[in-house]
N, C-alpha and C positions, 0 to 999 in steps of 0.2 A: 348722251351719258350724264349721270346727274352731276351737279355743280358741288366741289369740294369744298372746304373750310381754307385749304390751300389756293383755291382759285381765287377765293375771296378776297385772302392776305395779298395775293402777287397783283390781284387789279386795283386793292385798295392803297398799295405800296407800303404794307406793314409785315412785319413777322405774323406766323402762324399765331403764336402765343396771345400777341397783341388783339387779333380779330377775335380769336376766342373768348378773351376778357371782354371785348365790345360786345360780344353777344351775349355771353352768360352771366358776367360780373360786373356790367357797365361801370360800376361806382369805380372800379380801379382804374378806368380810363379816364383821359381828358376828355369832355364835351364835343371838342372838335373832331377829334380821332374817333369817337364813339358814334357821331352821326355820320362819319363819312365811311366807315365800316358796314352801318346799317345801310347806307344808302347805296352801297355798292352790293350787298346782298340781295336788296330787293331787285335792283335792275339785273343781276345775273340770276334772279330765280332760285336763290338758295334756300334750301330746307334742312334745317339741323336734325341730325340724328337724336331723338328724343332720349332712347336707351343709352347712347354712350354720352349725353351729357349727365344723364343722371348717375352713373356710375363715376364719373368725373367730378361733379359738383355736390353730389349727394342730393338733388332736387330735381324733381319732377319736370318742372315747367308748367304744372297746370294748378290751378285753384279748383276748390268744391263750392259750388254753392248749393244750400237747401232751401226751398221755399215751399209753403203751405200747399200753394194753388196756382199753377200758371196758367191755368183759364181765367183768374182774376188779372185786366190789364195791369192793375195796382203791381205785381209781383212781376208780369212780364217786362213793364218800363224798368225796375229797377234790374233785372235780369240782364236787360240790353247795355245798361249803363255800367254793369260791373262787368261786364265781356269786353267792352268798348275800352275800359278804362286799364285791366288787366292785359290786353293784345297790347296797348301802347307801352307798356313795362315787359312785354316778352312773354306773357304768361297767357295759356288758354285754360278754358272755364269749363268744368264738369258742372252742369245745371241739371238738379235733380228735385223731382215734385214728391212731396208727403202726403199729400192728399189729405191734409187736415189731419194725420194721425199719428200721435206724439211717438207710438212705439215703433209706426215706419222710418220715423223722422232718425231717431236714436240708432236703427239699422243702417238706414242711409250713411250717417256721419261714420260709423265704424267701417264700415264696407267700401266707401268711396275716398273717404278723408283719409284711410291709414296711408296711403302712397301720394296723397296731395300737398303742395307747398304750404298749405292753409286753407281752413275752413271759414266759410260764412254763413251764419245761420240768420235767415231772414225771417222775422218774427216767429222764432221757434215755439212751439206747442208743447214740447216736452217740459217734465215736472223740475222743480228747482233741483232736486235729488239728482235727474238724471243729468242736470247741466253740470252739476259739481262733478260728475262723472268725466265730462266732456273736458271740464278745465283741466282737470288734472293729466290730462295727456299731454304728450310733448309737441305736437304739432301746433301751432298758432290757430287759435280760433277768434271769431271777432263776432258779436252780436249786432243785428241791424234791425232796430223798432224793439228792442229788449234790452234790460240791464239784469244783471245777477252773476252769481257764482264767481265774483271778482273778475269777470271776463273785460275786457276793452268791448266798447260798445258804439254805436252810434243811432241817433234816435231823432224825432222831430218832438216839437214843444205841443204835445197832446192838450196838455190842460189850457195853453192857451188858444189853440184851435176852439176849444169848446165855447171859452169865454168869447172870443170873436163872434163866433155864431149866435151866440144867445144873446149877445148884446144886440148885434143887428136886429133879432127879432124882436127884442124889447123895443128896439127904436121906431120899429114898424107898428107897433100897439100889442103885440103879444104878449099875455100874461101866465098863460098856459100851454108848456111846450112838453111834448113827450121826447122821452128819447129810447131810441130801438137799438138796444146793444147788441155787443158782437159775441162771440165764443165767452162762455164762462171764466174759461183758463186764459184768456186774451190779454196779456200784460198792457197793450195799448188799450184797451177798453178800461181797464182796472184806472189808468192814468186819466182817462177822459172822466170817469165817473168822481174822481177828485177833483177835477174842473167843476164838474155842475155841481157838487157840494160846497163849493167856496166862490159861489158868483157875487159880485158886486151890484147886481141889479135884481130889481124884484119880479121874480119868476118864478111859478109853480112848475117843478119838474114832476112829470109822470113817467115814472119808472115802467117801459114795456115789457122788460127782461131780456133774456138773454137770445139770439137768435143766430143760425147759420148765417155767415158773412157771403152768401150768395143770393141772387135775384129771388129765389123762393123763398128767403127768409124775410124779403121787405116784403114781398105779397103780403104774407101772414100777418107781419107787424102793421101794414096797413089799416086793416080792418079794426085792431087794436087801439092804432092812434085815433082812428075817428068816434070808436066806443068812447074813450076817454074823455071826450069833449075838448080835447087841445085844439087849440087853431095852428098848431106847426109842430112838425116833426124832424127831429136830428136823428140821421142814423149814422150807423157805424162805419160805413162807407159808400161809394158811391154805386157799387152793385145794387148793394141792398135800396138805395133811396131810388134806382130804376124800378125795382121792384113795386115800391111805394106808388111812382108816379103810376104804373100800368094797372095797379088793382084800383087806385083813386079811379082811373079813367073808365073802367071798364063798371063800378059800381055809380058812377054819375057824380062824383065827388070832384069838384073843380079845383085845379092847381095852377095859381096861385088863390083864387077867390074864394074858396072854402076852407083850404089847407096849405099853409107854407112846408114846402120841405127842404131842407138841407142836408149834403151829403158830407162827405169825407173823403180826399184824395186829390180831386181833380183828373181823373183818369179822362183820356180824350172824348170818348163817348159821353160824356157830360157837356159837350157843346153840340152833339147832333141830336138830341131828343127836342121834343115841344112840350113845354118850355123849355128853355136850358137851366141846367140845372146848378143852383147856387150851391157852392161847396167850398170847403176847408183845402186849399191847394198845397201838396205836401212837393217839396223840391225833390222830386224822384229822381231825376238824372244825378243831382247834386247827391243825394243818399248814396247811388251807388257806386259814384268817383270815389267819394269820401271813406267809405267800406274799404274799396281796394286799397287807396293809400295809406289809410291805418294799418292795414291787415299786413302790407309790404315793407311798413316801416318807414314810408317816405317823408312823412312829417315827424321827426323826432321831438319837435316841440309842441307838437299838438297833445292834449290831456286824452287820458285813457277813455274818458266819455264825453263824448261830443252831442251836442244837442242843436239842431237845424231848426230854424224859424219857418213858422207856416203862414198863409196869409190868406183871410177871406175873399173869395170871388163870387160877387154878388151878379146872379142872371136873374132870368125870369121866372123862377120857380118860388119864389118869394114876394109876399106883398103885405098890405096891412091886413088886420084879419076883419069877418065879415061884420058890418057895423052892428048887429045884435049881440055879437059878443065882447065889445070893447066897454 
């Protein structure tokens, strides 16, 4: 027989109403009693009836997270952190992959977000006009890695990440650095280009254009980087950087002896390749946790727009340029 809410209340020594509030609206119950009820519920294996709870509270008990590409370790890491944080707050998470398609992204928000308690849009590709439509909806919406439409957001310091990477390359002796950008409509890519345009060191930046933020995009960018005469290349993300490493190896270009490579994100695979990838580390777990906290209003004193710091992690893919290029 299934465990009921009354069973939980009886075992915890509280009323059914108190048990219900502890599980559905915990802010209305003292921390001690809330933890007692939750502990008893876990021990008894209680599973709330979500349909009934939605009728009573007007809440579905789940959040909607839309990402551009779950195949990218960056978005998988953010999704994992979002799920863990939401679970601790009593919410399930529905994760949807928009496949880098802005139209599909808008459809997913309309379909899945309609019944959700809130929507998290991670690196959304949709236009500013479409974001404005989303912002006009009654459900809470928060942007991750993008700002716009007056919506609350949590982002990382893209400009500073670029500056840290280029300063590192400059200190090694590089004076001509190529940048392999991401999608032309990427908000993060635009911020990084802003950083490249406002450097505090003397470095010539070669723009290699926009590329798909996938392994193949990096493969194509590698040939352009070598042809440009640059001694180092900074890529939009780590997945592209892995494509650069693979193409450089196949054409006989040594990394880092002939070409230094810097990525962005610090996904787990960055430490598994040879040489290890120098990259701008994103606080991915913190990004996901902060997004959930802001969406659920757990931090009323936090500004609507939160910027998290980044940090350059130096590994074996960067070194001084070849002597003849210095």
